[in-house]
N, C-alpha and C positions, 0 to 999 in steps of 0.2 A: 195358832200351832195344833198341829195334828195328835190327839191323844187317842191312840189305837184301842186302848181299854175300854174306851167310854163305849163304844158300841157294843162291846159285850155286857157291860154292867146295865145299859137300857133297857136289854132283854131278859136279864137273869141275873140272880144276886151273887153269884161264885164263880171265879174263872179257875180252872184248872189247870195248874201247871204240871210239866212232865216230873220224873223221877231222877234218879241219879245216872249219869253217864259214865264217869271212869269206872264204877263198881259194877255197871251192869255190861260194860264191855269186858271186863274180868271174868263176870259169870259165863261170859260167852268164849272165854278161852284166851282173850288178850292179854299179853304179857305188857303189864304197865308199871314194873318194877323200874323207874327211869325217870329224872327232874322234870322229863315233860309229860309225864303222867297222860291223860288222855289224848294231848296234842301229840305225842308222837306218831297216834294212827292216821293223822292228817298226811303224814309220810310213807305209812307201811300197809294200812288198812282202811281207806276212807269210806269204801262200801259198806264196811260194819258199822261205822259211825250212822251211816245213812241209813242202815236197815233199823237201827236202833230209834232213831227219830221216828222211822216210819212206824214201829210196833207201838210206840208212846202214842202216836196219832190216833192209831187204830184203838188203844185202851181207852183213849176218852181224853188225852191233854189237848187244851186249846193252845198250849203255846209250849214250842220246842225251846231249849237253851243249847246255843252251839257250843262247839269243840274247841272255843277260842280260850277258855280259862287260864290254860297256862301256856299259851301261844303267845309270846313277847320276842320284840327283837331280840333283846339279852340272850335269852334261852337258845332261840335258834342259831344265832351267832356262834355259840359254842359249839353246836354241831357244823359248824362250816358254811353256814348258808347266809346268802346275801341279803342285805335287807329288802330287796325287791322280790327274792324268792319266800322272804317270811311274809310280806304283804299279800303274797298269792295264797301262801296258807291259810292266812286270816280269811280272806276272801271266801276260799274253800269252804271254811268252815259253816261259813252263811250259805253259801251254795247248797251245799249236803242238807243242810234241815230244810232249805226253800223246796228242793226238788223233792224230798219225803212229803213235804206237806203238799206240795202241788199233784204228786201222785195219789195221795189219800182224797184229795179235795176230788178229783178227776171222776172218781166213781162216785156217782149220784145217790147211792146209796147211803154212802156216808155223810150226807150232808142234812139227814133228818135230825131235826132238834139242834142244828150245829151252826154256828159261824164259822167262817173259813176261819182256821187256827193262825195264830202270829209266830213270827220267830223274833227271839231274844238274843241279840251277840252278847256273850258271857265277855264279861270284863274282870278278870280276877284281880287280887290285890299285890302288891307289891310283894309280899311274903310268898304268893304263890311261884313267883319268879325264881326267889331264892332257895326255894324248895327245902326250906329247912324248918316249916312247921309254925312260922311266925306269922301265917294268917291267922292262928288260933293265940296269939300274945300281944300283936301288935307291937308298941314299943320300938321302932324301927330304929328312932334317933334323926330321922329327917323331918323337915318342916313342910307346910303345905306346898312352897312355891317348888321345892325337891320333888315332892310326889307328883305334882303336876307335870313337872318335866319328864320323868318318868311315863305316865300314862297318855301324854300328847301324843306321842307319834302313832299308837295302836288305836287310840281314838280316832285319829285323823284316816285310819284304814277302813275301820269299822263304820263308821259313820257314813261313808258312802259305799259300804258292800252290799247294800239292798236288805238289811234287816228292819223290821218293824219299830223296834226300840234297843235299848242296851241293858243288860242285866249286869249292873256292878254289886256283885256278890262277894259273901264272905269276908267283908271287910271288918276288921277287928278293934277300928279305933275312929274317933270322930275326924281327926286329922285328914284321914285319908279320904274319908267320906265328905268332907267340905273340899278337897282338891279335886276330886272328880266332878262334885255339883258346882264348882266354880269353873271348872274347864269345859263343860257343856254348854257356857255361853259363847265359847268359840266355835261352837258348830249348830247354827241357828236352825229350827226343826227339828233337832234330834231330840227325843226324850230317853228316860233311862229310869228303871227303879234302882233304888240302892238297898243293899241288904246285909246286916251286920250279921257276923259269927257271934255268938256270946257264951261268956263263962257259967252263968247261972239263969235266975228268973228275974234279975235285976240290972244286970250289967253288962255290956258290949266285953269281947274278950281280953281288952287293955284293962278293963275296971270302972269305966265310967258309966254313969247311969243311964240307961238305953232311952230314957224319957227325955233328958237333957241331948241324946243326939237327934232325936227325930225332931225335937223344938227345933234345932238350929239349922235343919234343913227344911223347914217348912215354907221359907220365903223363897225357896227355888224352884220357878214355875216348871223348868224341863224336868224336874223329877216328879213322877207320875204315882209312885207308890214307894211306900217305906216299909221295911220288916227285918226278918230274920230268917237265915238258913244256916246249915251244918251244924245245929246246935240237938244236943237232947232233947226229945220230946218232951221230957217231963217237965222243961223250963219253958215251955211255948205259951200254956196258959197264961202265966205269970207276965210274961213279956209282951204279951199282946194287950193287957189290961194297964200294963205302964205306957204303951205307945199310944193306945187308944184315948187316953187322957190327954195326950200332948200334941196330937196332931190331927187333922182335917183330912190326910190324903188317905187312899184307899191302903191298908195294910196288907202284906203278904208274909206266908211262912211257908217253909219248905226244911223241916228238920229231917234229921237222918232216922233210920229205923228204929232205933230204940236199942240197938246191938251195941256191945261194948267192945272198941277198938283195943288190942294189946300192940303197942306200938313196938313192943320188942321182937316179937315174934309176927308182925304183921300179920294178924288174925283177927278175924271178928267170932264173938261169943253171944248166943242167946238167936232167938227166932221168935221176935213178936208176931209176925204175921200180917197179911193184908187187910183182914176183916177188923184186927185191932187197930190198925193204923186209922182205918175209915172211922170207925169208934170215935177215936181221939179227935180226928177231924171235925167231928160234928160239934164237938166241945170248943174246939178254935174258933168254928166261924160263929157261934154263937156269941162268942165274946168280941167279935168284930173282924176277925180275917175274912178278908174278898179273894184273896187269890190264895189258894193252897196247891202243893205238891210235895214233892220228896226230895232227898239229899242222899248222901252216901247209904248204901245198902238198900235202897228202894228202888223198885223195879216197875214194867208194867203192869203186874198183878195189884199193887198198891194203888196206882193211878186208875185201874179198871174198879178196883172197890170205891174209890173215891166219886167215880162217874155214875156208879151204880146206886150209891147214896144220895148224891147231887139229884139224879133222875126221879129216884121214888119218894123223896122228902122235900128238897128245893124247888124244883121244876114243879111237881104236882101242885104245889101249895100256891 
């Protein structure tokens, strides 16, 4: 089974992920006040999605995560789209990232000290389809079989869309993570990472110990990395330590910027800055994280700061 991350780890100790897609699109003027979130732009402004991917590659990202996080058959059906139209939008999300990667890689000047970047097809949680914030609570009231039934049609499309791997992200509970892990067996040759959303430094969003979660996924060979995303950065160090003690798989972290979100007014407060984010990443790597990027409210500046730190301290060593 091909494990695309292995080629990176053979040459350097860190894979740099991209940053946020949705909040970066908002920063560039996109209106995402919509249950589809960033997937709305697959319909309205796909060229802007492609540009954000390209800018992340230029900033130093080794992996682009596609705009399929909230692209589900159920969500697009509510907009009147057919199943085939929805599947084509999912495939488009992968093409946009791949086109940006290929444009970046066509310039030989971009290849110095780099491996050809990867495309990770985003698989958001069941709660993202509900668009009610339950990807940060879990407690769906669904068993693993029901969650497998929900995810199966989208995985069937994304598994054949040309991505290098799947990014099963912002998963709030072990039941959904296990459902995805079991479902991968239906798609031989496809590999994925699984990344949990967490409420604190010890537990996933549903309240289960994060160490128990990664232990439960250890035996699934198609899962090539485990970690945490869309979580406050102050919890990341503790979460890495909990996971590192319980799994041999590479660990990935891509937390939020550290700003505080006001759900009532839908505004963010605070400004940690890109250099501060890179300083924190140094500590995360020291604790065992091998793939690092950003989630909400991080952007190309944060990824560029990560690349600069990695180039000066890790690559030089």
